[in-house]
C-alpha positions as CSV (number, residue, x, y, z in Angstrom):
1,M,-83.0,102.6,-38.5
2,N,-83.1,103.6,-41.7
3,L,-79.8,103.0,-43.8
4,I,-79.5,104.5,-47.5
5,I,-77.6,103.0,-49.5
6,S,-76.2,104.7,-52.5
7,T,-74.6,103.5,-55.9
8,V,-72.2,105.6,-57.2
9,K,-72.0,105.7,-61.5
10,K,-68.9,105.1,-62.8
11,K,-67.9,107.6,-65.7
12,R,-66.6,105.4,-69.0
13,V,-63.9,107.4,-70.8
14,N,-65.2,108.7,-73.9
15,I,-62.4,107.7,-76.2
16,P,-63.1,110.4,-78.8
17,E,-62.7,113.3,-76.4
18,I,-59.2,112.1,-75.9
19,G,-58.8,111.5,-79.6
20,V,-59.6,114.9,-79.9
21,L,-57.2,116.6,-76.8
22,F,-53.9,114.6,-78.5
23,V,-54.6,115.7,-82.2
24,L,-54.5,119.7,-80.5
25,T,-51.8,118.8,-78.7
26,F,-50.0,117.5,-81.9
27,V,-51.0,120.6,-83.5
28,L,-49.6,123.0,-81.2
29,L,-46.7,121.5,-80.8
30,S,-46.1,121.4,-84.6
31,S,-46.4,125.3,-84.8
32,C,-43.4,125.8,-82.6
33,S,-40.1,126.0,-84.6
34,T,-37.8,123.7,-83.1
35,T,-34.3,125.1,-82.7
36,P,-31.0,123.1,-81.6
37,S,-30.3,124.2,-78.0
38,Q,-27.0,126.1,-77.5
39,N,-27.4,125.7,-74.0
40,Y,-25.3,122.3,-73.5
41,L,-22.1,122.8,-76.1
42,P,-19.0,121.9,-74.4
43,T,-16.4,124.5,-73.5
44,G,-14.8,125.8,-76.0
45,I,-16.9,125.7,-78.7
46,M,-18.5,129.1,-80.2
47,K,-21.2,129.8,-83.2
48,E,-20.5,131.5,-85.8
49,G,-23.5,132.1,-88.3
50,L,-24.2,128.1,-88.9
51,K,-19.8,127.2,-89.0
52,E,-19.1,125.7,-85.7
53,S,-14.9,125.4,-84.2
54,W,-13.8,124.4,-81.3
55,T,-10.0,125.1,-80.0
56,P,-8.4,123.0,-77.4
57,T,-7.3,125.0,-74.7
58,P,-3.4,124.1,-74.6
59,T,-1.9,122.7,-70.9
60,S,1.5,122.4,-69.8
61,T,1.4,118.4,-69.0
62,S,1.3,115.8,-72.3
63,T,-1.5,113.8,-71.4
64,A,-3.9,112.2,-74.0
65,T,-7.3,114.4,-74.8
66,S,-10.6,113.4,-76.3
67,T,-12.3,115.4,-79.4
68,P,-15.8,116.3,-78.3
69,T,-18.5,115.1,-80.1
70,I,-20.9,117.7,-80.9
71,T,-24.7,116.9,-80.6
72,H,-27.7,119.0,-81.1
73,T,-30.6,118.4,-79.1
74,A,-33.9,119.4,-80.8
75,T,-36.1,121.3,-78.4
76,A,-39.8,122.6,-79.5
77,T,-40.1,126.3,-78.8
78,C,-42.4,128.5,-79.4
79,T,-41.4,131.8,-81.5
80,A,-43.4,134.8,-82.5
81,T,-43.6,135.6,-86.0
82,P,-42.7,140.0,-85.6
83,S,-44.9,141.3,-88.3
84,Y,-43.0,143.7,-89.7
85,T,-45.4,146.8,-90.8
86,P,-43.9,150.0,-91.5
87,S,-45.3,152.6,-88.9
88,H,-44.7,156.5,-90.0
89,T,-43.6,158.4,-86.8
90,P,-45.2,162.3,-87.2
91,S,-42.5,164.9,-86.9
92,F,-43.6,168.1,-85.3
93,T,-42.7,171.1,-86.7
94,P,-43.4,174.2,-84.7
95,T,-45.3,177.0,-86.4
96,S,-46.3,180.2,-84.9
97,T,-49.9,180.8,-84.4
98,R,-51.6,184.1,-83.5
99,T,-53.1,184.2,-80.6
100,P,-56.3,186.7,-80.6
101,T,-55.8,189.5,-78.8
102,P,-58.6,190.4,-76.6
103,P,-61.3,193.6,-77.6
104,P,-60.1,196.4,-74.6
105,T,-62.9,196.8,-72.1
106,D,-64.1,199.9,-70.5
107,L,-62.7,199.3,-67.0
108,P,-61.1,201.6,-65.1
109,S,-57.2,201.1,-64.2
110,V,-57.0,199.2,-61.4
111,W,-55.1,200.9,-58.6
112,A,-52.5,198.7,-56.4
113,P,-50.8,199.5,-53.4
114,N,-46.9,200.1,-53.4
115,P,-45.2,196.8,-53.3
116,G,-42.1,198.0,-51.1
117,L,-44.1,198.5,-48.1
118,I,-46.4,196.4,-45.9
119,W,-50.3,196.1,-46.4
120,P,-52.6,194.5,-44.2
121,R,-54.4,190.8,-45.4
122,A,-57.8,192.5,-46.5
123,D,-60.0,194.4,-49.0
124,F,-59.4,197.9,-49.3
125,T,-58.7,200.2,-51.5
126,Q,-56.9,203.6,-52.4
127,A,-59.5,205.7,-50.3
128,D,-59.4,203.4,-47.7
129,I,-55.6,204.7,-47.1
130,W,-54.3,207.4,-45.2
131,W,-51.2,209.3,-45.5
132,D,-49.1,211.3,-42.8
133,H,-47.5,214.2,-44.1
134,S,-46.8,216.0,-40.8
135,N,-44.0,215.1,-39.9
136,N,-41.2,214.3,-43.5
137,C,-37.9,213.9,-41.9
138,P,-34.7,212.5,-44.1
139,E,-35.6,208.9,-42.7
140,R,-39.0,208.8,-44.3
141,G,-39.3,205.3,-45.0
142,T,-36.8,203.8,-42.9
143,N,-37.9,200.8,-39.9
144,I,-41.3,200.2,-40.8
145,S,-43.3,198.9,-38.3
146,C,-47.4,198.2,-38.5
147,E,-49.8,197.4,-35.7
148,T,-52.9,195.5,-37.9
149,E,-56.3,194.8,-36.1
150,Y,-58.9,192.8,-37.8
151,R,-62.6,192.9,-37.1
152,N,-65.5,190.6,-37.9
153,Y,-68.9,192.3,-38.4
154,S,-71.2,189.6,-39.4
155,G,-69.2,188.0,-41.5
156,R,-67.5,191.2,-43.2
157,C,-63.8,191.4,-42.5
158,L,-62.7,194.6,-42.0
159,V,-59.1,196.2,-41.2
160,G,-57.6,198.9,-38.9
161,M,-53.8,199.3,-39.8
162,S,-51.2,202.2,-38.7
163,C,-47.7,202.0,-39.9
164,F,-44.9,203.9,-38.4
165,D,-41.2,205.0,-39.3
166,A,-38.1,206.5,-38.0
167,C,-40.0,209.9,-38.5
168,G,-43.1,209.0,-36.5
169,A,-46.6,207.8,-38.0
170,Y,-46.8,207.0,-42.1
171,Y,-49.9,205.6,-43.7
172,G,-52.4,203.3,-42.5
173,V,-55.2,201.5,-44.1
174,D,-58.9,202.5,-42.1
175,T,-61.8,199.6,-43.3
176,I,-63.5,199.5,-39.8
177,K,-65.3,202.5,-40.4
178,Y,-67.8,200.9,-42.8
179,G,-68.5,198.7,-39.9
180,S,-71.5,199.3,-37.3
181,G,-73.0,197.1,-34.4
182,D,-71.2,194.3,-32.7
183,Y,-67.9,192.6,-34.0
184,T,-65.3,190.1,-32.9
185,F,-61.8,189.8,-33.4
186,S,-60.3,187.8,-36.1
187,G,-57.1,186.8,-38.3
188,P,-56.2,187.8,-41.8
189,C,-59.2,188.4,-44.1
190,H,-57.3,186.2,-46.9
């Protein structure tokens, strides 16, 4: 059986290291300001600047009272010295700035459908709308209801819509005429 015996070296206390710690502690504590602690003043004592006064509270019985003795206890308190550097606060004054007007383009005016009517959620042009003028009655445009069918032709969403009012057929949109081949029914295009 092999026994291993080890010895532990004791570290010696280095006196210069303790001295440096003592000096650093002294420097840190001496850099702090000392102010009297006001947390333990007797009741009735008020601070007014540097003057102190004590006003006794009258009692209903005549008893001997003692005069309190004020004792200040110095407490080391680190306080940061504020830097009073004047700073400039900018003031914002609104000024008028001209916004350049973009040059006119040669694009044709864009057509938009009548916002007071029902339109499908699909792409269509003015040429895709049909109007029925065969039965114009005084109630034209009242009680409008529409039937809409959306079709997907190989990723291209097309629409067929017919709208009716109190007079009968009123208007509709047909882009299905541009589709050919197989299709699947779909929801609104956008």
